[in-house]
FIDO-222826 format. One line per 5 residues: number of its first residue (from 1); their letters; for each residue x, y, z of C-alpha. Coordinates in steps of 0.2 Angstrom, whole numbers, m for minus. Layout:
<pts>
NUM) A) X/Y/Z ~ ...
</pts>
This chain:
<pts>
1) XXXXX) 426/235/298 ~ 438/251/296 ~ 429/260/307 ~ 428/246/321 ~ 447/241/319
6) XXXXX) 452/256/318 ~ 443/265/337 ~ 453/255/347 ~ 471/262/338 ~ 460/279/338
11) XXXXX) 456/278/358 ~ 476/269/360 ~ 484/284/352 ~ 472/300/362 ~ 474/290/379
16) XXXXX) 491/292/374 ~ 491/311/367 ~ 481/316/382 ~ 496/307/393 ~ 508/316/386
21) XXXXX) 499/333/387 ~ 496/327/407 ~ 513/327/411 ~ 517/343/401 ~ 505/351/410
26) XXXXX) 514/342/427 ~ 531/349/420 ~ 524/366/416 ~ 527/380/433 ~ 518/392/438
31) XXXXX) 523/408/439 ~ 524/420/454 ~ 519/437/455 ~ 525/445/471 ~ 516/458/475
36) XXXXX) 526/470/492 ~ 519/485/499 ~ 528/496/508 ~ 516/503/528 ~ 501/492/523
41) XXXXX) 490/490/540 ~ 477/477/536 ~ 464/490/533 ~ 457/485/518 ~ 439/479/511
46) XXXXX) 445/461/512 ~ 446/462/531 ~ 433/470/535 ~ 436/489/533 ~ 422/499/527
51) XXXXX) 429/515/524 ~ 443/508/512 ~ 439/507/497 ~ 451/494/490 ~ 441/485/474
56) XXXXX) 457/478/465 ~ 466/470/481 ~ 447/466/485 ~ 446/458/470 ~ 461/448/471
61) XXXXX) 457/442/489 ~ 441/434/481 ~ 453/421/471 ~ 466/417/485 ~ 469/414/502
66) XXXXX) 463/429/517 ~ 475/426/530 ~ 469/435/543 ~ 477/432/557 ~ 494/437/550
71) XXXXX) 510/444/557 ~ 528/452/556 ~ 544/445/561 ~ 549/462/566 ~ 540/482/564
76) XXXXX) 549/491/554 ~ 554/487/535 ~ 573/480/533 ~ 572/468/547 ~ 553/461/541
81) XXXXX) 557/463/525 ~ 574/451/525 ~ 564/436/537 ~ 551/435/522 ~ 562/437/508
86) XXXXX) 574/421/517 ~ 562/413/528 ~ 572/415/542 ~ 569/425/558 ~ 578/441/563
91) XXXXX) 587/432/575 ~ 595/422/563 ~ 594/435/549 ~ 604/446/563 ~ 597/462/554
96) XXXXX) 587/472/565 ~ 590/487/560 ~ 589/499/544 ~ 607/500/544 ~ 615/482/545
101) XXXXX) 617/473/527 ~ 611/455/526 ~ 626/448/518 ~ 638/455/526 ~ 632/445/541
106) XXXXX) 625/429/530 ~ 634/430/516 ~ 626/410/509 ~ 611/413/513 ~ 596/410/503
111) XXXXX) 583/421/494 ~ 565/415/489 ~ 572/423/470 ~ 589/416/473 ~ 582/399/478
116) XXXXX) 568/398/463 ~ 582/404/450 ~ 589/388/454 ~ 574/378/449 ~ 575/389/429
121) XXXXX) 564/403/435 ~ 569/419/428 ~ 568/432/443 ~ 565/450/440 ~ 563/464/453
126) XXXXX) 557/482/451 ~ 552/496/468 ~ 554/491/487 ~ 555/474/488 ~ 571/473/500
131) XXXXX) 575/489/511 ~ 588/495/500 ~ 597/501/517 ~ 600/480/523 ~ 606/474/503
136) XXXXX) 620/479/493 ~ 618/492/478 ~ 610/479/465 ~ 596/475/479 ~ 604/457/484
141) XXXXX) 611/452/468 ~ 611/437/470 ~ 591/436/471 ~ 590/442/452 ~ 593/433/435
146) XXXXX) 593/449/427 ~ 598/466/436 ~ 588/475/447 ~ 577/488/438 ~ 577/508/443
151) XXXXX) 564/519/438 ~ 566/524/418 ~ 562/541/418 ~ 550/539/403 ~ 536/532/412
156) XXXXX) 537/548/423 ~ 521/559/415 ~ 529/573/405 ~ 523/588/410 ~ 528/584/429
161) XXXXX) 543/576/427 ~ 552/566/442 ~ 545/571/461 ~ 556/583/471 ~ 566/573/483
166) XXXXX) 559/555/476 ~ 542/560/484 ~ 535/577/479 ~ 526/587/465 ~ 519/603/475
171) XXXXX) 527/617/467 ~ 533/626/482 ~ 538/612/490 ~ 550/609/473 ~ 558/624/473
176) XXXXX) 560/626/489 ~ 569/608/489 ~ 578/613/475 ~ 587/627/485 ~ 588/617/498
181) XXXXX) 601/601/488 ~ 610/618/481 ~ 614/624/497 ~ 619/605/502 ~ 629/605/487
186) XXXXX) 638/623/489 ~ 644/616/505 ~ 653/601/500 ~ 641/588/498 ~ 639/574/489
191) XXXXX) 621/573/481 ~ 615/562/492 ~ 622/571/506 ~ 615/585/499 ~ 594/577/496
196) XXXXX) 595/573/515 ~ 601/589/520 ~ 587/595/514 ~ 575/582/518 ~ 579/590/536
201) XXXXX) 571/609/527 ~ 558/602/518 ~ 548/587/522 ~ 531/590/523 ~ 520/573/529
206) XXXXX) 506/573/514 ~ 503/580/497 ~ 485/582/489 ~ 487/589/470 ~ 480/585/457
211) XXXXX) 492/575/445 ~ 491/560/435 ~ 497/544/444 ~ 511/542/438 ~ 518/560/441
216) XXXXX) 523/550/458 ~ 537/534/459 ~ 523/522/460 ~ 512/526/447 ~ 529/527/435
221) XXXXX) 535/511/441 ~ 522/503/439 ~ 520/507/424 ~ 538/498/421 ~ 531/482/428
226) XXXXX) 516/482/415 ~ 530/481/400 ~ 543/472/410 ~ 525/459/413 ~ 524/458/395
231) XXXXX) 540/455/389 ~ 539/440/403 ~ 526/432/395 ~ 535/430/377 ~ 547/420/385
236) XXXXX) 548/399/388 ~ 555/400/408 ~ 543/403/422 ~ 545/419/432 ~ 547/428/449
241) XXXXX) 542/444/445 ~ 543/455/463 ~ 535/473/461 ~ 538/482/477 ~ 526/497/479
246) XXXXX) 531/510/492 ~ 514/518/497 ~ 505/520/512 ~ 523/526/516 ~ 526/541/525
251) XXXXX) 524/555/517 ~ 506/552/511 ~ 507/557/493 ~ 491/554/482 ~ 484/562/468
256) XXXXX) 469/570/473 ~ 458/559/466 ~ 462/547/478 ~ 460/562/493 ~ 442/566/485
261) XXXXX) 439/546/488 ~ 435/552/507 ~ 428/562/521 ~ 440/569/531 ~ 426/574/544
266) XXXXX) 423/556/544 ~ 441/548/547 ~ 440/538/561 ~ 451/544/574 ~ 460/531/588
271) XXXXX) 447/528/603 ~ 463/522/615 ~ 476/536/616 ~ 484/533/632 ~ 497/518/640
276) XXXXX) 490/502/645 ~ 486/499/665 ~ 503/492/671 ~ 510/496/656 ~ 528/491/651
281) XXXXX) 536/510/649 ~ 550/497/637 ~ 538/494/625 ~ 533/513/620 ~ 540/525/607
286) XXXXX) 542/541/605 ~ 536/543/587 ~ 556/547/580 ~ 549/544/563 ~ 534/553/561
291) XXXXX) 546/568/569 ~ 556/571/557 ~ 543/578/544 ~ 545/597/545 ~ 526/601/549
296) XXXXX) 526/588/564 ~ 538/600/577 ~ 529/614/576 ~ 514/605/584 ~ 522/597/597
301) XXXXX) 526/615/606 ~ 511/614/618 ~ 510/610/638 ~ 500/592/634 ~ 510/582/627
306) XXXXX) 513/564/632 ~ 530/558/636 ~ 526/542/626 ~ 523/543/607 ~ 517/559/598
311) XXXXX) 502/569/603 ~ 494/578/589 ~ 480/589/586 ~ 463/583/580 ~ 462/590/566
316) XXXXX) 482/584/561 ~ 476/565/564 ~ 464/569/553 ~ 473/573/539 ~ 487/559/542
321) XXXXX) 471/546/544 ~ 464/553/524 ~ 481/556/521 ~ 483/537/524 ~ 466/529/517
326) XXXXX) 470/538/498 ~ 487/534/500 ~ 483/515/502 ~ 467/518/487 ~ 483/526/475
331) XXXXX) 490/507/480 ~ 477/498/473 ~ 475/507/458 ~ 493/500/454 ~ 488/484/461
336) XXXXX) 474/484/449 ~ 488/489/434 ~ 495/474/439 ~ 480/463/440 ~ 471/468/424
341) XXXXX) 489/467/413 ~ 493/450/419 ~ 472/444/416 ~ 477/453/398 ~ 491/442/396
346) XXXXX) 480/426/398 ~ 494/425/413 ~ 482/424/428 ~ 479/404/425 ~ 496/402/427
351) XXXXX) 504/413/441 ~ 501/411/459 ~ 498/429/467 ~ 506/435/482 ~ 501/452/492
356) XXXXX) 508/458/506 ~ 509/474/516 ~ 527/474/526 ~ 520/476/544 ~ 506/485/553
361) XXXXX) 505/504/557 ~ 502/516/573 ~ 487/528/569 ~ 486/540/585 ~ 481/521/597
366) XXXXX) 492/520/613 ~ 495/539/606 ~ 509/532/594 ~ 510/533/576 ~ 522/523/564
371) XXXXX) 527/504/570 ~ 540/499/579 ~ 532/490/593 ~ 524/474/597 ~ 508/480/600
376) XXXXX) 493/475/588 ~ 491/489/579 ~ 513/486/571 ~ 513/465/569 ~ 497/464/561
381) XXXXX) 500/462/543 ~ 491/458/527 ~ 495/443/516 ~ 481/439/503 ~ 489/422/492
386) XXXXX) 480/416/476 ~ 486/398/466 ~ 478/391/452 ~ 465/376/454 ~ 465/383/477
391) XXXXX) 446/390/477 ~ 446/409/488 ~ 444/406/506 ~ 448/417/522 ~ 453/410/537
396) XXXXX) 459/414/553 ~ 472/403/557 ~ 489/410/563 ~ 502/412/549 ~ 517/422/548
401) XXXXX) 532/429/535 ~ 543/420/538 ~ 529/405/531 ~ 528/412/515 ~ 547/406/506
406) XXXXX) 540/387/512 ~ 521/390/504 ~ 529/397/487 ~ 539/383/484 ~ 526/370/489
411) XXXXX) 511/378/477 ~ 526/378/463 ~ 529/360/465 ~ 545/364/471 ~ 556/354/486
416) XXXXX) 556/365/503 ~ 573/372/511 ~ 573/361/523 ~ 583/375/534 ~ 567/386/534
421) XXXXX) 562/393/549 ~ 543/394/543 ~ 529/381/536 ~ 519/380/522 ~ 501/389/523
426) XXXXX) 495/378/508 ~ 485/368/519 ~ 477/382/526 ~ 471/389/508 ~ 466/372/505
431) XXXXX) 457/369/519 ~ 452/386/530 ~ 450/379/546 ~ 466/369/544 ~ 480/376/560
436) XXXXX) 498/372/554 ~ 503/385/569 ~ 499/387/586 ~ 506/405/586 ~ 515/417/577
441) XXXXX) 534/429/585 ~ 534/444/582 ~ 551/454/591 ~ 556/473/595 ~ 573/478/601
446) XXXXX) 574/494/612 ~ 593/505/616 ~ 587/504/634 ~ 572/507/646 ~ 566/524/641
451) XXXXX) 554/525/625 ~ 564/529/608 ~ 568/541/600 ~ 579/534/587 ~ 569/527/570
456) XXXXX) 583/519/563 ~ 587/504/572 ~ 597/497/586 ~ 611/484/581 ~ 617/486/596
461) XXXXX) 600/487/607 ~ 604/478/623 ~ 582/475/626 ~ 575/464/612 ~ 555/462/618
466) XXXXX) 548/443/613 ~ 530/441/608 ~ 521/427/602 ~ 500/430/596 ~ 488/417/597
471) XXXXX) 469/421/591 ~ 464/425/610 ~ 481/432/618 ~ 497/442/616 ~ 512/438/627
476) XXXXX) 527/448/626 ~ 543/447/637 ~ 556/461/637 ~ 572/452/641 ~ 590/463/641
481) XXXXX) 608/461/644 ~ 609/458/625 ~ 597/442/626 ~ 592/436/607 ~ 584/419/603
486) XXXXX) 597/407/600 ~ 608/412/617 ~ 604/400/635 ~ 590/409/641 ~ 593/416/660
491) XXXXX) 578/423/670 ~ 590/438/675 ~ 588/445/663 ~ 567/447/663 ~ 565/465/662
496) XXXXX) 544/468/659 ~ 532/455/654 ~ 515/461/645 ~ 499/452/643 ~ 483/455/632
501) XXXXX) 467/449/630 ~ 461/454/614 ~ 446/441/616 ~ 439/458/630 ~ 451/469/626
506) XXXXX) 453/474/609 ~ 462/490/611 ~ 476/483/626 ~ 467/493/637 ~ 477/482/652
511) XXXXX) 490/471/656 ~ 484/456/665 ~ 498/449/664 ~ 499/451/684 ~ 481/450/688
516) XXXXX) 478/434/694 ~ 463/428/684 ~ 473/426/671 ~ 487/419/679 ~ 487/404/673
521) XXXXX) 487/408/653 ~ 505/421/660 ~ 513/404/664 ~ 505/392/651 ~ 512/408/639
526) XXXXX) 531/409/646 ~ 533/391/646 ~ 528/392/627 ~ 537/409/624 ~ 552/398/634
531) XXXXX) 551/382/622 ~ 551/394/605 ~ 569/399/615 ~ 573/382/619 ~ 571/378/598
536) XXXX) 580/394/593 ~ 594/390/604 ~ 599/374/596 ~ 594/378/579
</pts>
């Protein structure tokens, strides 16, 4: 009788207990591990590249959503990061260069970690998340509940110490760097000015020596990030932890073991190194970023140099591509440390992981190196998002970096701020065939009609190119007279148009905007662009 009478009471107690546990689980907020990678284009195993070796990023891809058709807002560090971090497009952040500080223009703009901090999150960061030139000395103080971490010198390998000029460990380079820094200081320069002076004298594009991972900044930062994760695991509050990895940004320095993963003679040269037929000249630049490296100038003083991009000998092209691949594999190893730490601490089951590369990178296509264009190789950027209880998938649905802010809010169960320019990608994560937008938008400024030589951006640029990318086409319109999408459109400001059909021309060999066979497509996409301008003007 006791059992018969007691059973309903037991069931009731269990029901109430389970209900309370369920509510507690619902109230438990998901952590966020936010991994930003500099200059990483989508040449990863999970994006179909058969040469690159990225086992750790591929491991993340197997538990998350790989966005195959993801695009950046502007193919240069400062602007694209400002857009991603705030969910606002460059014409709203007004960060179009590497000099404008985001909150000088928009003091009340809200970043992702800043918003999460208002929801009870501990927000912390280390490495390059924002471009430091576009934020305050606190790396955007309002974003962080804990002051932004600087690299602690104890995490560098004691045998090698800190790299010279923040980059190099080769003894000869370190000695020359020290010599030029002292020379600059003797001329009355401040330390940072002396470093810049030295970088103009000695700045090789690559370095391959047998050193441990933490001989370089990224390796030291990741060891520090590992310890921070351990501390975060012991706290009650949910965390938003942003970790920035600087490679594979130039210079391509990485421990020798990562170079040894590849054979120089097998490095894939860009198949098409010319301008497209019927090209718009303002779409190009003179690869000013890579020209600033001290081993490039001696290679460009020969007669067959083209008048756009930078023409490099085949052996140098292969060296650079080799270095880029090695730097990606080095980066992948650092990502592995983060993921393994998360797993070992039991945090993976309650943590959203987002990994992104801030834009693409030209590796000789169109005779271009670096980024700074509206072409596919500069604007196409990797995005992988993993969230507990959402199964792995891969999608070709369009996405862009302004979507990251609303997506993280949606995944974390937070209200999405109403003024964001992006949309949540959670529906796509649940169903890879779902589309939440018809196209992505990128833009890039120019200072005039000639190919660009200045790489620091163009805050006062009179020309802006806007590009919309759907699953088959890219349509780009170049506007003069200091036009911005927030201004009223004027047809008189058009100075060039482009249209590329990637179904038949993946290398962008021909601009078909004036081809009669594409007239209806050109009209349709131009109409969509003008509708986009109208939507921005009304905001």
